[in-house]
DRENDO-1510 file (C-alpha; in Angstrom, 1 decimal, always signed):
<recs>
REC; n; res; u; v; w
REC; 1; MET; +102.1; +94.8; +121.7 .
REC; 2; SER; +101.4; +94.4; +125.4 .
REC; 3; TYR; +101.2; +96.3; +128.6 .
REC; 4; PHE; +103.9; +94.0; +130.0 .
REC; 5; LEU; +106.4; +94.9; +127.2 .
REC; 6; LEU; +107.2; +98.4; +128.4 .
REC; 7; PRO; +108.0; +97.7; +132.1 .
REC; 8; ALA; +110.0; +94.6; +131.0 .
REC; 9; SER; +112.0; +96.6; +128.5 .
REC; 10; ILE; +112.6; +99.4; +130.9 .
REC; 11; GLU; +113.8; +97.1; +133.7 .
REC; 12; VAL; +116.1; +95.2; +131.3 .
REC; 13; ALA; +117.6; +98.4; +130.0 .
REC; 14; ARG; +118.0; +99.8; +133.5 .
REC; 15; ALA; +119.8; +96.7; +134.7 .
REC; 16; SER; +122.0; +96.2; +131.7 .
REC; 17; GLY; +123.0; +99.9; +131.8 .
REC; 18; SER; +123.6; +99.8; +135.5 .
REC; 19; ILE; +121.2; +102.7; +135.8 .
REC; 20; VAL; +120.4; +103.7; +139.4 .
REC; 21; VAL; +116.8; +104.5; +140.1 .
REC; 22; PRO; +116.7; +107.9; +141.8 .
REC; 23; SER; +116.1; +107.6; +145.6 .
REC; 24; SER; +112.9; +109.6; +145.3 .
REC; 25; LEU; +111.4; +107.1; +143.0 .
REC; 26; ALA; +113.1; +103.8; +144.1 .
REC; 27; ALA; +110.5; +102.6; +146.6 .
REC; 28; ALA; +107.6; +103.2; +144.2 .
REC; 29; TYR; +109.5; +101.8; +141.2 .
REC; 30; PHE; +110.5; +98.6; +142.9 .
REC; 31; ALA; +107.1; +98.1; +144.5 .
REC; 32; ALA; +105.4; +98.5; +141.1 .
REC; 33; LEU; +108.0; +96.1; +139.5 .
REC; 34; ALA; +107.3; +93.5; +142.3 .
REC; 35; GLN; +103.6; +93.5; +141.3 .
REC; 36; LEU; +104.3; +92.4; +137.7 .
REC; 37; PRO; +104.4; +88.6; +138.3 .
REC; 38; MET; +101.1; +88.8; +140.2 .
REC; 39; LEU; +99.5; +91.0; +137.5 .
REC; 40; ALA; +100.7; +88.7; +134.7 .
REC; 41; GLY; +99.2; +85.7; +136.5 .
REC; 42; ALA; +95.9; +87.5; +137.1 .
REC; 43; ALA; +95.7; +88.6; +133.5 .
REC; 44; ALA; +96.6; +85.2; +132.0 .
REC; 45; HIS; +94.0; +83.3; +130.0 .
REC; 46; SER; +93.9; +80.7; +127.3 .
REC; 47; GLY; +93.3; +83.2; +124.5 .
REC; 48; TRP; +96.7; +85.0; +124.9 .
REC; 49; ASN; +98.7; +85.1; +121.7 .
REC; 50; GLU; +102.4; +84.3; +121.8 .
REC; 51; SER; +103.5; +87.9; +121.9 .
REC; 52; LEU; +101.5; +88.7; +125.0 .
REC; 53; CYS; +102.6; +85.5; +126.7 .
REC; 54; THR; +106.3; +86.3; +125.9 .
REC; 55; ALA; +106.0; +89.9; +127.2 .
REC; 56; ALA; +104.3; +88.7; +130.4 .
REC; 57; LEU; +107.1; +86.1; +130.9 .
REC; 58; ALA; +109.7; +88.7; +130.2 .
REC; 59; ALA; +108.1; +91.1; +132.7 .
REC; 60; THR; +108.0; +88.3; +135.3 .
REC; 61; ALA; +111.7; +87.5; +134.7 .
REC; 62; ALA; +112.7; +91.2; +134.8 .
REC; 63; ALA; +110.7; +91.8; +138.0 .
REC; 64; THR; +112.4; +88.9; +139.8 .
REC; 65; GLY; +115.9; +89.9; +138.8 .
REC; 66; ASN; +116.4; +87.4; +136.0 .
REC; 67; HIS; +117.4; +90.1; +133.5 .
REC; 68; GLN; +119.2; +87.9; +131.0 .
REC; 69; THR; +116.2; +85.6; +130.8 .
REC; 70; ALA; +114.0; +88.7; +130.2 .
REC; 71; GLN; +116.3; +90.0; +127.6 .
REC; 72; LEU; +116.3; +86.7; +125.8 .
REC; 73; LEU; +112.5; +86.6; +125.8 .
REC; 74; LEU; +112.3; +90.1; +124.5 .
REC; 75; GLU; +114.9; +89.8; +121.8 .
REC; 76; THR; +114.0; +86.3; +120.4 .
REC; 77; GLU; +111.6; +86.5; +117.4 .
REC; 78; GLN; +108.7; +84.1; +117.6 .
REC; 79; SER; +109.7; +82.7; +114.2 .
REC; 80; ASP; +113.2; +81.9; +115.6 .
REC; 81; ILE; +112.0; +79.8; +118.5 .
REC; 82; PRO; +112.0; +76.5; +116.6 .
REC; 83; ALA; +115.6; +77.1; +115.5 .
REC; 84; VAL; +116.6; +78.0; +119.1 .
REC; 85; ILE; +115.1; +74.8; +120.4 .
REC; 86; ASN; +116.8; +72.8; +117.8 .
REC; 87; TRP; +120.1; +74.5; +118.6 .
REC; 88; LEU; +119.7; +73.8; +122.3 .
REC; 89; GLN; +118.8; +70.2; +121.7 .
REC; 90; SER; +121.8; +69.6; +119.5 .
REC; 91; ARG; +124.4; +70.9; +122.0 .
</recs>
């Protein structure tokens, strides 16, 4: 798996469950979350596999408040992507 998967999953679950981050942790939590897009960009390289790339994209989406996009990225199996693309193109 990837080091981006855990924070992306936590943030998607937090947002979808309307869970409030305790005030004693909120500043640090959201500051760390805001670092994810920069960390993903800094860590990116051409050797990434699809799972790591997807997790980094999901973390970036979650960190920027795009929770549904993050959830879609986290829940779509790599093997289902061609079918999803075909479905989107046929609409």
